[in-house]
C-alpha positions in Angstrom: -24.9 -8.2 -1.9 -23.6 -8.5 -5.6 -25.2 -6.0 -8.2 -25.6 -7.0 -11.9 -26.6 -4.3 -14.3 -27.1 -5.8 -17.8 -26.8 -2.9 -20.5 -28.7 -5.5 -22.6 -31.5 -6.7 -20.4 -31.8 -4.2 -17.8 -32.2 -1.4 -20.2 -33.4 -1.9 -23.9 -31.4 1.1 -25.1 -28.5 -1.2 -24.4 -29.0 -4.0 -26.4 -28.7 -4.9 -30.1 -28.8 -7.8 -32.4 -26.2 -8.0 -35.2 -27.0 -9.9 -38.0 -24.0 -11.8 -39.6 -23.9 -12.9 -43.4 -26.5 -11.2 -45.3 -26.3 -11.9 -48.8 -23.9 -9.5 -50.7 -26.0 -6.5 -51.7 -14.9 -6.3 -37.0 3.7 -0.4 -24.1 2.8 -3.8 -22.5 5.8 -5.1 -20.7 7.7 -5.6 -17.4 8.2 -3.0 -15.3 11.3 -1.0 -15.4 14.3 -2.5 -13.8 17.4 -0.4 -13.2 20.6 -2.4 -13.6 23.0 -2.4 -10.8 24.7 1.1 -10.4 28.5 1.6 -10.9 30.1 3.3 -7.7 29.9 6.8 -7.9 27.9 6.9 -11.0 24.0 7.1 -10.8 22.0 4.6 -13.0 19.7 6.4 -15.3 16.3 4.9 -16.1 13.5 6.6 -18.1 10.3 7.1 -16.6 7.8 4.5 -17.1 4.8 5.7 -19.4 2.3 5.2 -16.5 0.8 8.7 -17.3 0.3 8.2 -21.1 -3.1 6.9 -21.6 -2.4 4.9 -24.9 0.7 3.2 -23.8 -0.3 0.5 -20.8 2.4 -1.0 -18.7 1.0 -4.5 -17.6 -0.8 -7.3 -19.4 -3.3 -9.7 -17.6 -4.4 -12.9 -19.8 -7.9 -13.6 -20.7 -10.0 -16.6 -19.6 -10.6 -18.4 -22.9 -13.5 -20.3 -22.8 -13.8 -23.2 -25.4 -17.0 -25.2 -25.5 -15.7 -26.8 -28.7 -13.4 -28.8 -26.7 -16.3 -30.5 -24.7 -17.9 -32.0 -28.1 -16.8 -35.3 -27.9 -17.4 -38.4 -30.1 -19.9 -39.6 -27.5 -21.8 -36.3 -27.5 -21.9 -36.5 -31.4 -23.2 -40.2 -31.3 -25.7 -39.1 -28.7 -26.9 -36.0 -30.9 -27.1 -38.2 -34.0 -29.5 -40.5 -31.9 -31.5 -37.5 -31.5 -31.8 -36.7 -35.2 -29.3 -33.8 -34.9 -26.8 -33.7 -37.8 -24.8 -30.5 -36.6 -23.5 -29.1 -33.1 -22.9 -25.4 -32.6 -20.1 -24.3 -30.4 -17.9 -21.4 -29.1 -14.0 -21.0 -29.0 -11.4 -18.4 -28.8 -9.5 -17.7 -32.0 -5.6 -17.6 -32.0 -4.6 -14.1 -33.3 -3.5 -15.7 -36.4 -6.4 -17.7 -37.0 -8.5 -16.4 -39.9 -9.2 -19.3 -41.8 -10.0 -19.5 -45.3 -12.6 -22.5 -45.9 -14.2 -23.8 -48.9 -16.4 -21.2 -50.8 -16.0 -18.2 -48.4 -18.5 -15.3 -49.2 -15.6 -12.9 -49.4 -11.8 -13.0 -48.3 -11.4 -13.1 -44.5 -10.7 -9.5 -43.1 -8.4 -8.5 -40.4 -9.1 -6.2 -37.2 -9.1 -2.7 -38.5 -10.1 -0.7 -35.4 -8.5 2.5 -33.8 -5.1 2.4 -32.5 -5.9 1.7 -28.9 -2.7 0.1 -27.6 -4.5 -3.3 -27.5 -2.7 -6.5 -27.6 -4.8 -9.5 -28.8 -5.7 -12.2 -26.0 -4.7 -10.1 -23.2 -6.0 -6.9 -21.2 -3.2 -4.2 -21.1 -3.7 -1.4 -18.6 -2.2 1.4 -16.8 -3.7 3.6 -13.7 -6.4 5.2 -15.9 -6.6 3.0 -19.0 -7.6 -0.6 -19.7 -8.0 -2.2 -23.1 -8.8 -5.7 -24.4 -8.7 -7.3 -27.8 -9.7 -10.8 -28.9 -11.1 -12.8 -31.6 -14.1 -15.1 -30.8 -16.4 -17.2 -33.0 -18.5 -20.0 -33.2 -18.1 -23.2 -35.4 -20.7 -25.8 -36.6 -19.5 -29.6 -36.2 -20.6 -32.4 -38.4 -21.8 -35.2 -35.7 -21.2 -37.9 -38.2 -17.6 -37.2 -39.3 -16.6 -34.4 -36.4 -15.5 -32.1 -39.3 -16.2 -28.5 -39.1 -18.6 -27.7 -41.5 -19.1 -23.8 -40.9 -17.3 -20.7 -39.0 -18.0 -17.2 -38.1 -15.4 -15.2 -36.4 -15.4 -11.6 -34.8 -12.5 -9.6 -33.6 -13.3 -7.0 -31.1 -11.5 -4.3 -29.1 -12.9 -3.0 -25.5 -11.4 0.0 -23.9 -11.9 2.0 -20.7 -10.8 5.3 -19.8 -10.9 6.4 -16.2 -10.3 9.6 -14.3 -8.7 10.7 -11.2 -11.7 13.3 -10.5 -14.6 11.4 -11.8 -16.5 8.3 -10.7 -17.9 7.9 -14.1 -16.1 6.3 -17.1 -16.9 5.3 -20.7 -16.6 1.6 -22.3 -15.7 1.9 -25.8 -16.4 -1.3 -28.0 -15.1 -2.0 -31.6 -16.0 -5.0 -33.6 -14.8 -6.4 -36.9 -16.4 -9.3 -38.6 -13.3 -11.2 -40.0 -14.7 -14.6 -41.4 -17.7 -16.6 -42.2 -18.4 -19.8 -44.2 -20.2 -23.0 -44.5 -23.8 -24.0 -43.1 -24.0 -20.8 -40.7 -23.1 -18.3 -43.2 -25.9 -15.8 -43.8 -28.1 -17.1 -40.9 -26.1 -16.4 -37.8 -26.9 -13.5 -35.5 -25.0 -12.0 -32.4 -26.2 -10.0 -29.3 -23.4 -8.7 -26.9 -24.8 -7.3 -23.8 -22.4 -5.4 -21.5 -22.5 -5.7 -17.9 -21.0 -4.0 -14.9 -20.8 -6.3 -11.7 -20.1 -4.5 -8.2 -19.9 -6.2 -4.8 -22.1 -3.2 -3.4 -25.6 -3.1 -4.3 -26.9 -0.5 -6.9 -23.5 1.0 -7.4 -23.2 0.5 -11.3 -25.7 2.8 -13.1 -25.8 3.4 -16.8 -25.9 7.0 -17.7 -25.9 7.0 -21.8 -25.3 4.9 -24.7 -25.1 4.7 -28.4 -23.8 1.2 -28.2 -27.0 -0.5 -29.6 -27.8 2.0 -32.4 -24.4 1.9 -33.9 -24.5 -1.8 -33.9 -27.8 -2.0 -35.6 -26.9 0.4 -38.7 -24.7 -2.1 -40.3 -26.8 -4.5 -42.1 -24.7 -5.5 -44.9 -22.4 -8.3 -45.8 -20.4 -8.6 -42.8 -16.9 -9.4 -43.8 -14.6 -6.5 -43.0 -17.6 -4.6 -41.7 -16.7 -2.5 -38.5 -19.3 -1.5 -35.7 -18.6 0.6 -32.6 -20.4 2.2 -29.6 -20.0 3.7 -26.1 -21.6 2.8 -23.0 -21.1 5.4 -20.0 -21.4 4.4 -16.3 -21.3 6.0 -13.1 -20.4 4.8 -9.5 -22.1 6.5 -6.8 -21.7 4.8 -3.5 -19.6 6.3 -0.8 -16.4 5.0 0.4 -14.4 2.5 -1.9 -16.0 0.3 -4.4 -14.8 -2.4 -6.9 -16.2 -3.0 -10.3 -15.8 -5.5 -12.9 -16.9 -5.0 -16.6 -17.8 -7.8 -19.0 -19.2 -8.8 -22.3 -21.3 -12.1 -23.2 -21.4 -12.9 -26.8 -24.8 -14.7 -27.5 -24.7 -16.2 -31.0 -27.8 -17.8 -32.6 -28.3 -19.5 -35.9 -31.5 -20.4 -38.0 -29.6 -22.9 -39.9 -31.4 -26.4 -40.3 -30.4 -29.5 -38.3 -28.4 -27.6 -35.7 -28.5 -28.0 -32.0 -28.1 -26.0 -29.8 -29.1 -23.4 -32.0 -27.9 -20.6 -29.6 -24.6 -20.5 -27.7 -22.8 -18.0 -25.3 -19.3 -16.9 -24.8 -18.7 -15.0 -21.7 -15.9 -12.4 -20.5 -17.2 -11.8 -17.1 -14.3 -10.1 -15.8 -13.0 -8.5 -18.8 -11.5 -5.3 -17.0 -11.9 -4.2 -13.4 -11.6 -1.1 -11.4 -11.7 0.9 -8.0 -13.6 3.8 -7.2 -13.4 5.8 -4.1 -14.0 9.1 -2.6 -11.5 9.1 0.1 -9.1 11.6 -0.7 -9.4 15.1 1.1 -8.6 16.9 -1.9 -10.6 15.1 -4.4 -13.9 14.5 -2.2 -16.1 14.1 -5.5 -14.1 10.8 -6.0 -12.3 9.1 -9.1 -11.7 5.6 -10.3 -8.2 3.8 -10.9 -6.9 0.4 -12.3 -5.9 -1.1 -8.7 -3.6 -3.5 -10.3 -1.2 -0.9 -12.0 2.1 -0.2 -11.2 2.5 3.2 -9.6 5.9 5.3 -9.7 6.8 8.4 -7.6 9.4 10.0 -9.9 12.3 12.4 -8.9 15.1 13.6 -11.1 18.7 13.9 -10.3 18.9 16.7 -12.8 16.0 18.7 -11.0 17.8 21.3 -8.9 14.7 21.8 -6.8 14.6 18.0 -5.4 18.2 16.9 -6.6 19.7 16.3 -3.1 16.3 14.3 -2.1 16.6 12.3 -5.3 20.2 11.6 -4.9 19.6 10.2 -1.2 16.6 7.9 -2.5 18.9 6.6 -5.0 21.9 6.0 -2.5 19.3 4.2 -0.1 18.0 2.0 -2.9 21.0 1.0 -4.8 24.0 1.8 -2.5 27.3 3.7 -3.2 30.9 2.9 -3.0 31.1 3.5 0.5 27.7 1.9 1.9 25.4 -1.0 0.9 21.6 -0.3 -0.2 18.8 -0.7 2.3 18.4 -4.5 2.9 14.6 -4.9 2.1 14.6 -2.8 -1.1 11.4 -1.1 -0.4 10.2 0.7 -3.3 12.9 -0.3 -5.7 11.4 -0.7 -9.3 11.5 -4.4 -10.3 12.2 -5.5 -6.9 8.8 -6.7 -6.2 8.7 -5.0 -2.5 6.8 -1.8 -3.1 6.3 1.0 -0.8 2.7 1.0 0.6 0.7 4.2 1.5 -0.1 4.9 5.1 -2.8 7.8 5.9 -2.8 7.5 9.6 -1.4 10.8 11.2 0.0 8.9 14.4 1.9 6.4 12.2 3.2 9.3 10.1 4.5 11.3 13.2 5.8 7.9 14.7 8.0 7.2 11.7 9.4 10.8 11.7 10.1 10.7 15.2 12.0 7.2 14.9 14.0 8.4 12.0 14.7 12.0 12.5 14.2 12.9 16.2 18.0 12.5 17.0 19.0 14.6 14.0 21.3 17.7 14.4 21.3 20.0 11.6 24.5 21.3 10.1 23.2 25.0 10.2 20.3 27.2 8.7 18.5 25.6 5.9 19.8 22.1 6.6 16.9 19.3 7.2 16.3 15.6 7.8 15.5 13.5 4.9 14.2 9.9 5.6 13.7 7.1 3.4 11.5 5.0 3.2 8.9 7.8 3.5 7.4 8.5 6.7 3.9 8.4 5.0 4.4 4.4 4.4 4.0 1.3 6.2 7.8 0.7 5.7 8.8 3.9 7.6 11.4 3.9 10.4 8.9 3.1 13.1 7.8 0.1 11.3 11.0 -1.3 10.1 13.2 -0.5 13.0 17.0 0.4 13.0 19.3 -0.6 10.0 16.3 -0.7 7.7 15.9 3.0 7.0 18.0 5.8 5.9 18.5 9.5 6.9 20.4 12.3 5.1 21.0 16.1 5.4 19.3 17.8 2.6 18.4 21.5 2.0 15.2 22.2 3.7 13.7 23.9 0.6 14.2 20.8 -1.5 12.8 18.5 1.3 9.7 20.5 1.1 9.5 20.4 -2.7 9.9 16.7 -2.9 7.4 16.3 0.0 5.0 18.4 -2.1 5.6 16.2 -5.3 4.8 13.2 -3.0 1.4 14.6 -2.2 0.9 15.5 -5.6 1.6 12.1 -6.6 -0.6 10.6 -4.0 -3.4 12.9 -5.3 -3.2 12.7 -9.0 -2.9 8.7 -9.0 -5.6 8.5 -6.3 -2.8 6.5 -4.0 -5.1 5.7 -1.1 -4.3 3.9 2.2 -2.6 0.6 1.5 -1.9 1.3 -2.2 1.7 0.1 -3.4 4.0 2.3 -5.5 7.7 2.6 -6.4 10.2 5.4 -6.0 12.1 5.8 -9.4 15.0 8.1 -9.6 15.7 9.2 -13.2 18.5 11.3 -14.4 
């Protein structure tokens, strides 16, 4: 059953009406990809900024609904036959499109919100942070000529902060009214209800908000005026749940001879996340972005794990004496991630398949395997010739194992989650 909780309709505190036009009185990029190593020289790749909240790694394009594209000459003729002079429609605005039309109230404004790491037209994200920025607006079309006779534009930023030990999160919204002119200037209103959608009934609960109150305060000429607010949610169902967060822009005008006088622009899957309480050490649960790239990072210069880091690096990229493993499991940029396996029987089978015949060189020596035993790419799954073992000091092996467990917990890497092994200098 699908549960949809509207912050505007289900709870009156989460709705607002923003009057527009009152007379004068709103590191993204590809994953790190190591270059081919030189024989005998380790390639050095800086760690990805996956733990830095304001430096997202990935981008996801927004669905850009444009109802103005449906206003054909035939539709305008049909509207004229019914005595309707103007048609109202919605459309997204390109980042550079802040048009100056005849007789604007004031000069168009640019978005002036906080430095959120947003990129206009996409959602940028990492494991615990998501941000969207876009410009949307409405135009009025003259049904006789097809010319645009009025516009209103609003830029918005919308960002979410998640935590590995909380099943609650905040949604922050920031709007800048950037342009208005023509027959819909001074008579247009905007409502933007926020919704949380979940595949499990009753799993999105609104806990607090200052969202509507903040937007109701600024009743002034809107050009360059900003509004902001925060909505807090919680997920309470046990197990694993997925949520999508969206906004809907309901535009309405009292301009004469305009139909329809209310139109909507919906972003129904603006951001998505996963909440769970399946990790033994974090039973209170937490939430993550399931689409993020995740990196287990070891350093060749860290004496506590240096031998293990060198083994993983050699397995991923090869040496002058041996080729890399054929599948490139866990190699950043190879698009063939490791995936966590939490089944104790599988983990034991992987260790037996890789290290059962290992003979230590002496006290303090141990068998290190890659891919890791706690993955579905372990030795028992992939078979001979597709995994690597190496002699490493037992204390370094234990330390690297502890760091791997810490990575699983801190990033909420649950069964089946993908990740990469990144070796840095």
